N, C-alpha and C positions, 0 to 999 in steps of 0.2 A: 164092367170092371169096377164101377164106382161103389155099388152096394157091397160087393165082397171086400173092398178096401176098407169100408166103414166097419164092417163086421170084424175083420181082422184087427183093425186098430183098437177096437173096444173089447176084444176078447178077454174074458175073465175080469173085466173092470165093472165096478158099480157106477152107473151114470148114464149118460146119453150123448149121442152125436147126431146132428141133422144137417143135411146139405140142401140148399135152396137155390133154384135158378133165379138169378138177379132180374132178368128181363120178364120172366113169367110169374115170379112169386110162388112157384109150385115146388113142392118137396121132391127132390131127385133121389135121395137115399136117406135112410134113418136107422138108428139103433135105439131101441127102447123109446119109441115115440110117445108112449104114455107118460114116461118120466119127463120128457121134454115139455109136455103139456101141463103136467100136474105139479112138478117139483118147484117150490118157491124158495129162493135163497138170496142172501146178499151177493151182489155181483163182484165185490172187490174192485180191483183196478180196471176191470173190463168196462167200467162205466166212465172212466176218465175221458175218453174221446168226446162223450156227450157233455161233460163239464166244460171241456175246452171249446166245444162248439158253442155252448151258451155264452161263454166269455167272449169269443171272437165275434159272434153276431150282435152282442150287446156293446161292442166297442171297448170292452174293459181290458182286453189283451190284444196285442198284434204280434207280428213276426219278430219284432225287435224287443219284446218284453223279456229281458234277461235278468235272472236272479241267481244268487249263490245258493247252492244246496247246503243246508245246515246239518244234514245227515242224522244226528241224534234227534229224535222227535217223539214226544209223548203228548197225546191229545185226549182229553176226557178219560184218562186212565188207560188208554190204549198205547202200547209201545209200537211205534211205526217207523223205526229207523230205516233210512235208505240203505239198500244193499247193492246198488249199481256202482260201477267204477267211480272212484273218488276224483271228481273233476275239479281242478284248482282254479276254475274261472266261472263267471256267470253262464248259466245255460238258458237257451231260448225255448219257446214252447214246444217246438217239434222234437228237440233233444230231450226235454223233460218228459214228453209222452213216450218216446222210444225207450227211455230208461225207467219209465214209470216212477218218476221222482215224487215221493210223498211230500217232501219239503216244499217243492215248487207248487204243487196243486193245492195243498192246504193253505198256502200263503195267498195265492191269487184268488182262491175261492171266496175270500173275504171281500172281494170287489163286487160280488153278487149279493143281492138281497136274498133271503130265504125264498121269497116268492119267485124271483127270477130263476133260481136253480130248480125249484119244483116245476115251474112252467116249462123250462127248457127240457127237462127230462120227459115230461108228459108229452111235449110236442113231437117227440120222436118215437112215441108209441108205448112208453112204459106206463104201468097202471091201467092197461087196457088189453083185452085178449088179442092175440095176433091174427086169429081167423085161420090158422094153419091146421088146426085139429079140432075135433069135437070135444066137448066136456073139458074145456081148458080152465085151469085155475087162473087167477088174476093177481099180479103183483101189486105193489103199492109204492107211492112216493109221498113221504111225509113232509110237512112244513117244519123246517128246523126252528126250534125255539131258543137256541143258544148259539154262540159262536162256535163252540166245540161241535155241536150237532151239525151245523152247516159245513164245517171242515170235514167231518167224518162222512157226511152224505156225499160230498164232492168226490170222495175216493171209494165210494161203495161199501163203507164199513158201518153205516147207520142209515136208517130211514128209507132206503130204497131197496125193495125186494122184487126180484124178477123171476119169471120162468125162463128156462132155456129158449123157448120159442119166442118170448118177448125180446130177449137179447138178440136172437137171430134176426128177427124182423127189424130191430134197430140197426144192425150192421148191414142189412140189405138197404135200408134207407141211406146209410152212409155211402155205400157203394154207388147208389143212384146219384147222390149229391156230388160225389167226386167227379162225375161226368159233366157237371155244370161249369167246371173250371173257373170257379170264383177265386180270384187272387187273394182275397181277404181270408179265405179258408185254407189256403195252401199249407200253413203250419200243421193243421190237423192231418191232412193226407200224407204230408211228408213224415210226420211223426208215426203214423200207422205203418208206413213202408219201412221207416227206420227201425221200428220195433222188431221187425222180422229180419231185416238185413244185418243189424248190428246190436240191437237192444235186447230187452228181456224176453222177447218172443222168438229169438233166433233159432230155437229148436224146431220151429214150425216150417222153416224153409226146406222144401224138398230138394233132392239132388237132381234137379231138372231145370230147364230154361223157362221157369215159370216164376214170375215175381209176385210175391204174396204181400198183402197188407193185413195187419191184425193186431190184437192186443190180448195179453194174458191177464189173469186175475187169480189171486189166492185169497179167499174171503174167510172171514170169521164165521163161526156158527153159533147159534143160540143154544144148541142142545149138548154141547160138550166143548172140549179144549182143542179139538182138531180143526182142520181147515178144508175147504173145498177148492178144487182147481178148475179154472175156466180158460178157454181160448175161444175167441170169436174173430172172424176176419173174412176176407174175400180175395178172389183171384180171377184172372190176372189183375194185378194192381192197377195197371194203366187203363184197362177196359174190362171191368168185372163181368164175369159170367156166372160165378157161383159165390154164395155166401155160406159160411160154416159156423156152427157152434159146437163146442165140446164142453161137457160138464162132467166132472169126476168127483164122486163122493170120497172124502178123505184123500184128496189129491193135491198136487202142487201145480199151479198154472204154468210157470216158465219151463218146467221139465216134463211132467206127466201129460198135462193137457196139450201143450205145444207139440210134444212128440207124437201124440195120437193124431193131431191135426196134420203133421207132416206126412204121415202115412196116407191120410185121406187125400190131401192135395196131390201127392204122388200118383195115387190111383186115378184121380181125375185127369191129371196130365196124360197118363198112359192111355186112358179111354178116349180122351180128346184127340191125341195123336193118331190112335188107331182108326177112329172114325173118319178123320181127315184123309189118311192114306188109303182107306178102303174106298173113298169117294173119288179118287183121282181118275180112275178109268171108267167112271160111269157118267 
């Protein structure tokens, strides 16, 4: 039921979707695996969890680091105004991740050096083949040379380019890391769950008793004025079994990619429930 769900979710769409077993690291279902292996693009906001991870591990941010969202935002000629609900009070890192607050992330990113951000992204598998497919392309993580480049790289709009398989491997790493129950990293995992339960990724939540964690992204492109849509995440949020990436050419992360992810998560939940019920009498 999982592969048909992936195929249905991606029908008539240009892009790719891949589901990975968290424990095994093996591909369970895929649509256009060659695209997942070869397409290199900016990840947009789907990279923000890794920026937050670098900040938390470096001790530059903690669960109490709260800032006001300034909403109107232009950096390096890029208009990056926040579109989440207008919150009239300072927001903490998990809320900032759930709402994908550009104002928050571009501000706290300046607490990292360019090398700290670059190394943090590389540590979780970016700029290296995932090993999930043959003939993979390889993304890249640049060393920011200006404040604007550092801020844009932190939100996936400059300097970091990934394949869908690299992003999928990164989110599998997050799923594994979530099971270590490190209190210092709690804002990261609470933010990923919040993104789907109430934030920008809420369209990814299936109509099922399956709690999902994940993040959307809508990234700039170098070849035109359109954007690409991303969703990456894992489920169940509390004890991850699968990790998922959806990439859509000329798509929007919070609506298009998240909606496709919802269908795939629903298909997984259905197949998981069926396999468990089939095993009751055996």
